[in-house]
N, C-alpha and C positions, 0 to 999 in steps of 0.2 A: 356640297363642298366637303372636303376632308379637313377635319380639325387636327392638323398635325401638332398644334400646340398642346392638345389634350392626349396625345398618344403616350404610351408607357415609355418611361426612360429606358435606355439600353443598358443602364447600370442597375444591378440587382443587389439585394442584401447590403445596402449601404451601412447599416448599423454594425456590420462585421469588418468594415474597412478601417484602416488606420488613418490618422490625420494626414499623413503624407500621401496616402492613396486618394483620399477625398479631394485634397487641394490639387493634386496632379490631374485628376479626372475632370474637376470643374474647369481647370485651366485649359484642358483639351477642348472642352465644349466652347469656352469663351473665344478660342482662336477661330471658331467657325463664324463668328459674328461679322468681323471685318470682311471676310471673304464673301459672305452673303450680301452685305451692303455693296460691295464692289460690283456685283452683278446688276444692281439697281441704279448705278450712278447716272445713266442716261435719263431715267425717269425722275430721279432726285433733282437733276439739273433742270429739267423742264418745270418741275414744281417751283424751284427757287426762282427761275426766270419769271414765272407768273407772279410770285410774291414781290419781287423787286419791281416789276412793272406796275403792280397795284400800288405799292408804297410811293413810287415816284410820281404817281398821279394823285397822291393825297389820300389814298385809301388806307385801310387798316388790315392787319393780319390777326386771325383768331385761331387758336387751337381749341378743339373741343374734345374732352377726354374724361375718362374715369379711371379709378385704380392707380396702379403704379405709373402708367404712361401719362395720365392726366396730371398727376402730382409732379412728375419730372418736367412736364411742359411749364408748369407754374414756376419751378425753380429756374428754368432758363429765362423765362420772360422777365422775372423780377430783377435780374442782374443787368439787363440791357441798358436801361436808362443811366446807370452808374458807369458801366464799362464803356459805352459808346456815346453818352451824352444825348440820347434821343429823348423826346418827350414821352412821358407815360401815356399809354393808350395807343401807341403805334403798333406794338406787339401786345397781344392779349391772350389770356388763357381762361376758358370757361370749363370749370371742373364740376363734375357731378357732386352735389352736396354743397358746393360753394367753396371758393378759395379761402374764405375765412375759417373753414372747417378742414383745412389741409391736413392737419395732424390727426384727425379723428378716423381716417380711413373708412369712410362711409361707403363700403363696397355695395351695399344694397341699393344705393341711389343709381347705380348704373342701369337698373331696370326701369327707371322713370322715363317714359317715352316723350314726355312733354317738356321737361325741365330744360333740356339743351336749347331748344328753339326759344323758349321763354326768356332764358338768360341772354341769348343773342339779341333778342328783340329789345331788351333793356338798354342795349348799346346802340339802338337804332341802326341795326345792321342793314346794309343795302348792297346793290350790285356793284358799288364802288369798292367793296371789301372782298377779302378772300378768307375761306374757312378750311382748316385742315383737321380732319378727324383722326383721333389716335385710338387704336383698339388692337390689342394683341390678337384676339380671336377673329376680328373682322365682323363680329356679330353684335357687339354691345348696343342694346336698344337706345340708350341715351345718345350715343354718337350717331347711330344709323338714322334715327328719326330726325335729328337735327340736320344731317346732310340732305335728307329727302326734302325737308322744308326749304333749305337753302336753294336747292336746284329748282324747286317750284317757283322761288322768288328770283331766279336768274342770278344767283350769287355763285361765283366760281368756287369749286370745292376740290380739295385734295385729301389724301389720307395716308396714314402709315399703318400697315397691318402686317401680320406675320403668318397668315394662312393664305393659300392660293384661292382665287375665284370666290372671294367672300362677298356678302351683300353690301358691306360698306364700300369695298372697292368698286362695285357695280354702280354705286351712286356718287362716285368721285370722278371729276373731270381729269384729275391728275393723281392716279393711284400709285403708291409705292408699296410693293409687296416684298418684304424681306423675310424669306422662309429659311429657317435654320435647323429644322428638325425638332424632335421632342426635347423638352427641358431635362436638366440633370435630375431634378426632383419632379416627378410627373405632374404636369399642369402648373408648375410654379413659374408663371410668366414674368415674375419680378426679376428673373435671372437673365437668360440670354435675350429675351424680348426687351427687358428693361435696359440692358446694356446697349442693345441696338438703338433703342429710342433715344437714349442719352447721346450717343454718337451722332444720330441724325439731327437732333435739336442743335448740337454744336455746329454741324455742317450748315444747317439752314440759317441760323441766326448770324453766324460769323460771315458766311459768304454774302448774305444780304447786306450786312453792315459795311463790308468792304465795297460792294457794288454801289452803295449809297454814299460813298465818300467819307465814311466815319473812321477810316483807317488810312494812314499814309505810310508808305514803305511797309513796315511790319509793326507799326506803333499805334497805340490807343491814344491818339492825339486829342480826342474829345472826352477822355475819361474825366469824371467829376472828382474834384479834389476834396474828398470827404474825410480822409484820415491821414495820419502822419506817413504811413507807408506809401499811400498813393501820391501824396504831395511830393515825397522824396523821389518816387519813380518819375513823376511829371517833371520835376526840376532837372533830373539827369537826362531825361528825354529831350527837354528844351536845350540843355547845354550841348548835347550831341548834335542837334540839328541847327542850332543858331550860331555856334562858335563862341558863345559867351562862356568864359572859363571860370569866372568867380561864382562859387556856389550861392553866396548870399545875394549877389546881384541878380543871378538867375531866379532865385526864389522870390525876390521882390517883384520881378517882372511877371512871373507866372501867377503869383497870387493877386497881383493888381488886375490882371486880365481874366482870371478865373479858369483858364484852360490852356493847355499847350498850343492848341490850334490858334486861339485868339492872341496868345503871346507871340507866336510866330508871325501872324498877320501884322502885329504892331511893329515888328522889326522891318517889315517890307514897306509899310505905310510911312 
């Protein structure tokens, strides 16, 4: 396979460029990300269809990753219970070195070939679940070996990688290969690859939550009311949808029922 992510940047002598030149050139490269993702929309849709089907049947979704991609998956997963009111454990992230070491950037752990499957096994992973590997190179041992074990155990697998024809894609039932060319800084896959991964996580989780009925119209009706900003947003959402015009009355109803969704149901009942 060709490691495009490790190829030399087409920009040279960066230390001689002005701030304006640097930010302009980085922006030019960033614009390639959405275009590369667009080419993979059919494959992305197939993977999301499998995730939605798995969750509707009571299964769980797991990301397995290391480095920037793994950490970005953690950040996406931890926001979903609050944003969409889903139980913790529906979406999960298995990070090389452990989620509790998120800020330590334990890059050396990506070479551990046993940890990924061991951590998945701690969740009692089964064929009822789905696992998506995250790897810019498509070769990360932590991810590759975990996907191999998943397939041996008849667990559906997907992946997000940024090189063509990678070993990880070969061991994924639902591969997504977003190829964008060399990074602005040679080999710095926290840049375009990281941007693409963030965009893909947004697509996967948001589309899945909409398909699971956690969104109505364009509103987060199941958002957990955990702070004043979100409470205010929920009250205004409820007022718009219910026709209740008095803010304090709407606040009382929303807080009594704990979510906009339940407050709306109380009006119907």
